[in-house]
C-alpha atoms as an extended CHARMM CRD file, in Angstrom:
* protein
*
       126  EXT
         1         1  MET       CA             -1.9780000000      -10.9480000000       -0.4560000000  PROA      1               0.0000000000
         2         2  ASN       CA             -0.9040000000       -7.8990000000        1.5340000000  PROA      2               0.0000000000
         3         3  ASP       CA              2.0660000000       -7.2010000000       -0.8380000000  PROA      3               0.0000000000
         4         4  SER       CA             -0.1840000000       -7.1420000000       -3.8860000000  PROA      4               0.0000000000
         5         5  VAL       CA             -2.6760000000       -4.8060000000       -2.2140000000  PROA      5               0.0000000000
         6         6  ALA       CA              0.2760000000       -2.7450000000       -1.1010000000  PROA      6               0.0000000000
         7         7  ARG       CA              1.5850000000       -2.4880000000       -4.5960000000  PROA      7               0.0000000000
         8         8  LEU       CA             -1.8710000000       -1.5900000000       -5.9490000000  PROA      8               0.0000000000
         9         9  TYR       CA             -2.3090000000        1.1510000000       -3.2640000000  PROA      9               0.0000000000
        10        10  VAL       CA              1.1240000000        2.6370000000       -4.3370000000  PROA      10              0.0000000000
        11        11  ALA       CA             -0.0610000000        2.4600000000       -8.0810000000  PROA      11              0.0000000000
        12        12  VAL       CA             -3.2500000000        4.1720000000       -7.1930000000  PROA      12              0.0000000000
        13        13  ILE       CA             -1.5150000000        6.8910000000       -5.2760000000  PROA      13              0.0000000000
        14        14  ALA       CA              0.7470000000        7.2530000000       -8.2550000000  PROA      14              0.0000000000
        15        15  ALA       CA             -2.1600000000        7.5870000000      -10.6810000000  PROA      15              0.0000000000
        16        16  ARG       CA             -3.9490000000       10.4450000000       -8.7720000000  PROA      16              0.0000000000
        17        17  GLY       CA             -1.8210000000       13.0010000000      -10.7900000000  PROA      17              0.0000000000
        18        18  SER       CA             -2.1870000000       11.2770000000      -14.0350000000  PROA      18              0.0000000000
        19        19  ASP       CA             -4.3350000000       12.6190000000      -17.0580000000  PROA      19              0.0000000000
        20        20  PRO       CA             -7.9470000000       11.4100000000      -16.5860000000  PROA      20              0.0000000000
        21        21  ALA       CA             -8.1790000000       10.8700000000      -20.3110000000  PROA      21              0.0000000000
        22        22  LYS       CA             -5.3800000000        8.1910000000      -20.2000000000  PROA      22              0.0000000000
        23        23  SER       CA             -6.0010000000        6.7780000000      -16.7340000000  PROA      23              0.0000000000
        24        24  ARG       CA             -9.0480000000        5.0700000000      -15.5100000000  PROA      24              0.0000000000
        25        25  THR       CA             -7.8140000000        5.4200000000      -11.9020000000  PROA      25              0.0000000000
        26        26  ALA       CA             -7.2710000000        9.1160000000      -12.2560000000  PROA      26              0.0000000000
        27        27  ARG       CA            -10.8040000000        9.5100000000      -13.8450000000  PROA      27              0.0000000000
        28        28  LEU       CA            -12.3560000000        7.4470000000      -10.9690000000  PROA      28              0.0000000000
        29        29  LEU       CA            -10.5950000000        9.3910000000       -8.4300000000  PROA      29              0.0000000000
        30        30  ARG       CA            -11.6910000000       12.7640000000       -9.9640000000  PROA      30              0.0000000000
        31        31  ALA       CA            -15.2230000000       11.5810000000      -10.2090000000  PROA      31              0.0000000000
        32        32  GLY       CA            -15.7080000000       11.8000000000       -6.5460000000  PROA      32              0.0000000000
        33        33  ARG       CA            -16.5530000000        9.7350000000       -3.5320000000  PROA      33              0.0000000000
        34        34  ALA       CA            -20.0400000000        8.7550000000       -4.6510000000  PROA      34              0.0000000000
        35        35  LYS       CA            -18.8280000000        7.5110000000       -7.9370000000  PROA      35              0.0000000000
        36        36  MET       CA            -16.2180000000        5.3010000000       -6.1570000000  PROA      36              0.0000000000
        37        37  ALA       CA            -18.6010000000        4.0040000000       -3.7360000000  PROA      37              0.0000000000
        38        38  LYS       CA            -21.0690000000        3.1310000000       -6.4670000000  PROA      38              0.0000000000
        39        39  LYS       CA            -18.3690000000        1.1940000000       -8.5140000000  PROA      39              0.0000000000
        40        40  LEU       CA            -17.3440000000       -0.6820000000       -5.2990000000  PROA      40              0.0000000000
        41        41  ALA       CA            -20.9680000000       -1.5760000000       -4.6370000000  PROA      41              0.0000000000
        42        42  GLU       CA            -21.4620000000       -2.6410000000       -8.3290000000  PROA      42              0.0000000000
        43        43  GLU       CA            -18.4160000000       -4.9420000000       -8.1760000000  PROA      43              0.0000000000
        44        44  ALA       CA            -19.4630000000       -6.5070000000       -4.6860000000  PROA      44              0.0000000000
        45        45  VAL       CA            -22.9400000000       -7.2680000000       -6.3110000000  PROA      45              0.0000000000
        46        46  GLU       CA            -21.2140000000       -8.9560000000       -9.3240000000  PROA      46              0.0000000000
        47        47  VAL       CA            -19.1030000000      -10.9700000000       -6.9330000000  PROA      47              0.0000000000
        48        48  VAL       CA            -22.3210000000      -12.2270000000       -5.2540000000  PROA      48              0.0000000000
        49        49  ILE       CA            -24.1640000000      -12.9570000000       -8.6110000000  PROA      49              0.0000000000
        50        50  ASP       CA            -21.2540000000      -14.9690000000       -9.8750000000  PROA      50              0.0000000000
        51        51  ALA       CA            -21.0020000000      -16.9430000000       -6.5960000000  PROA      51              0.0000000000
        52        52  MET       CA            -24.7000000000      -17.5840000000       -6.7340000000  PROA      52              0.0000000000
        53        53  HSD       CA            -24.4150000000      -18.9370000000      -10.2810000000  PROA      53              0.0000000000
        54        54  GLY       CA            -21.5260000000      -21.2330000000       -9.1840000000  PROA      54              0.0000000000
        55        55  GLN       CA            -18.9380000000      -19.5020000000      -11.4040000000  PROA      55              0.0000000000
        56        56  PRO       CA            -15.5930000000      -19.5540000000       -9.4710000000  PROA      56              0.0000000000
        57        57  GLU       CA            -13.5600000000      -18.1550000000      -12.3360000000  PROA      57              0.0000000000
        58        58  ALA       CA            -15.8700000000      -15.2340000000      -12.5710000000  PROA      58              0.0000000000
        59        59  VAL       CA            -15.6880000000      -14.8480000000       -8.8700000000  PROA      59              0.0000000000
        60        60  VAL       CA            -12.0250000000      -14.5510000000       -9.0600000000  PROA      60              0.0000000000
        61        61  ARG       CA            -12.0400000000      -11.9420000000      -11.8430000000  PROA      61              0.0000000000
        62        62  GLU       CA            -14.7130000000       -9.7800000000      -10.1180000000  PROA      62              0.0000000000
        63        63  SER       CA            -13.0500000000      -10.1040000000       -6.7540000000  PROA      63              0.0000000000
        64        64  ALA       CA             -9.9300000000       -8.5630000000       -8.2570000000  PROA      64              0.0000000000
        65        65  ASP       CA            -12.2000000000       -5.6080000000       -9.5540000000  PROA      65              0.0000000000
        66        66  LEU       CA            -13.7840000000       -5.3790000000       -6.0710000000  PROA      66              0.0000000000
        67        67  LEU       CA            -10.3370000000       -5.0920000000       -4.5310000000  PROA      67              0.0000000000
        68        68  TYR       CA             -9.1670000000       -2.5090000000       -7.1100000000  PROA      68              0.0000000000
        69        69  ASN       CA            -12.3010000000       -0.3510000000       -6.4250000000  PROA      69              0.0000000000
        70        70  LEU       CA            -11.8180000000       -0.7800000000       -2.5530000000  PROA      70              0.0000000000
        71        71  VAL       CA             -8.1960000000        0.5060000000       -2.8230000000  PROA      71              0.0000000000
        72        72  VAL       CA             -9.2490000000        3.5130000000       -4.9040000000  PROA      72              0.0000000000
        73        73  LEU       CA            -11.7590000000        4.2530000000       -2.0990000000  PROA      73              0.0000000000
        74        74  TRP       CA             -9.1240000000        3.8430000000        0.5580000000  PROA      74              0.0000000000
        75        75  VAL       CA             -6.7590000000        6.1340000000       -1.2260000000  PROA      75              0.0000000000
        76        76  HSD       CA             -9.6340000000        8.9650000000       -1.6000000000  PROA      76              0.0000000000
        77        77  SER       CA            -10.4450000000        8.3040000000        2.2230000000  PROA      77              0.0000000000
        78        78  GLY       CA             -6.8840000000        8.6290000000        3.4160000000  PROA      78              0.0000000000
        79        79  VAL       CA             -6.9440000000        4.9610000000        4.6120000000  PROA      79              0.0000000000
        80        80  HSD       CA             -3.7510000000        3.0940000000        4.3030000000  PROA      80              0.0000000000
        81        81  PRO       CA             -3.8350000000       -0.8410000000        3.9580000000  PROA      81              0.0000000000
        82        82  ASP       CA             -1.8040000000       -1.1160000000        6.9810000000  PROA      82              0.0000000000
        83        83  GLN       CA             -4.5000000000        0.3510000000        9.1150000000  PROA      83              0.0000000000
        84        84  VAL       CA             -6.7480000000       -2.2710000000        7.6910000000  PROA      84              0.0000000000
        85        85  TRP       CA             -4.2590000000       -5.1420000000        8.3420000000  PROA      85              0.0000000000
        86        86  ALA       CA             -3.7880000000       -3.7760000000       11.8760000000  PROA      86              0.0000000000
        87        87  GLU       CA             -7.6020000000       -3.8920000000       12.4940000000  PROA      87              0.0000000000
        88        88  MET       CA             -7.8890000000       -7.4650000000       11.2530000000  PROA      88              0.0000000000
        89        89  SER       CA             -4.8330000000       -8.3470000000       13.4020000000  PROA      89              0.0000000000
        90        90  ARG       CA             -6.6600000000       -6.8820000000       16.5000000000  PROA      90              0.0000000000
        91        91  ARG       CA             -9.8600000000       -8.8340000000       15.6180000000  PROA      91              0.0000000000
        92        92  GLU       CA             -8.0590000000      -12.0400000000       15.1970000000  PROA      92              0.0000000000
        93        93  GLN       CA             -6.4480000000      -11.5790000000       18.6680000000  PROA      93              0.0000000000
        94        94  MET       CA             -9.8160000000      -11.0320000000       20.1240000000  PROA      94              0.0000000000
        95        95  PHE       CA            -12.0450000000      -13.4950000000       18.1370000000  PROA      95              0.0000000000
        96        96  GLY       CA            -10.0070000000      -15.7710000000       15.8430000000  PROA      96              0.0000000000
        97        97  ILE       CA             -9.0760000000      -15.1800000000       12.3410000000  PROA      97              0.0000000000
        98        98  ALA       CA            -12.3560000000      -16.6830000000       10.9090000000  PROA      98              0.0000000000
        99        99  GLU       CA            -14.8100000000      -14.6030000000       13.0620000000  PROA      99              0.0000000000
       100       100  LYS       CA            -16.4390000000      -11.3360000000       12.4450000000  PROA      100             0.0000000000
       101       101  VAL       CA            -16.5710000000       -8.8360000000       15.4020000000  PROA      101             0.0000000000
       102       102  PRO       CA            -19.9320000000       -8.7490000000       16.8050000000  PROA      102             0.0000000000
       103       103  LYS       CA            -21.6160000000       -5.4480000000       16.2420000000  PROA      103             0.0000000000
       104       104  ASN       CA            -22.4100000000       -4.5660000000       19.8090000000  PROA      104             0.0000000000
       105       105  LEU       CA            -18.4520000000       -4.8200000000       20.5230000000  PROA      105             0.0000000000
       106       106  LEU       CA            -17.2030000000       -2.2920000000       17.9200000000  PROA      106             0.0000000000
       107       107  GLN       CA            -16.0130000000        0.9410000000       19.3540000000  PROA      107             0.0000000000
       108       108  SER       CA            -17.8920000000        3.1200000000       17.0460000000  PROA      108             0.0000000000
       109       109  PRO       CA            -19.9790000000        6.2340000000       17.4700000000  PROA      109             0.0000000000
       110       110  ALA       CA            -23.7150000000        6.1380000000       17.0310000000  PROA      110             0.0000000000
       111       111  ARG       CA            -25.0760000000        4.4390000000       13.8940000000  PROA      111             0.0000000000
       112       112  ARG       CA            -23.9930000000        6.1670000000       10.7410000000  PROA      112             0.0000000000
       113       113  LYS       CA            -26.6310000000        7.9370000000        8.6290000000  PROA      113             0.0000000000
       114       114  VAL       CA            -27.2070000000        6.3100000000        5.2580000000  PROA      114             0.0000000000
       115       115  VAL       CA            -26.4790000000        8.6740000000        2.2000000000  PROA      115             0.0000000000
       116       116  ALA       CA            -27.6820000000        8.6000000000       -1.1870000000  PROA      116             0.0000000000
       117       117  LEU       CA            -24.8860000000        7.7270000000       -3.7790000000  PROA      117             0.0000000000
       118       118  GLU       CA            -26.5150000000        9.6180000000       -6.5180000000  PROA      118             0.0000000000
       119       119  THR       CA            -27.3430000000       13.2970000000       -6.3740000000  PROA      119             0.0000000000
       120       120  ARG       CA            -29.3220000000       13.5740000000       -9.5050000000  PROA      120             0.0000000000
       121       121  ARG       CA            -33.0340000000       14.0010000000       -9.0890000000  PROA      121             0.0000000000
       122       122  VAL       CA            -35.1940000000       11.4530000000      -11.0380000000  PROA      122             0.0000000000
       123       123  ARG       CA            -38.0470000000       13.1990000000      -12.9120000000  PROA      123             0.0000000000
       124       124  LYS       CA            -41.5990000000       11.6050000000      -12.5050000000  PROA      124             0.0000000000
       125       125  ARG       CA            -43.1490000000       10.4480000000      -15.7060000000  PROA      125             0.0000000000
       126       126  ARG       CA            -46.5220000000       11.8350000000      -16.4670000000  PROA      126             0.0000000000
């Protein structure tokens, strides 16, 4: 799996300079962090919906879309896949491969502020 994600990462890096009219990836990267985050969230929801409907083939397809959008966001954020794999390795050594790190043990600053993904204001109907 790491090889596929690494190849995707390299392809997304290469697409950064492409013409947005011809490259969906370039268009997404130019749209900004909020658009990338929104697309990632949409794909995650689609995976959940397909899983809840018992549609494994759809879960596979949507998972591939989810990973694509995650890698696009990594590129924009300056995160390399190796950093993620290193964190996964660190967690595996501490808790085992199939366990999530308890929130109280994460070494992170104070709780992050939730920000809106859309900046447009919704007009009230009269």
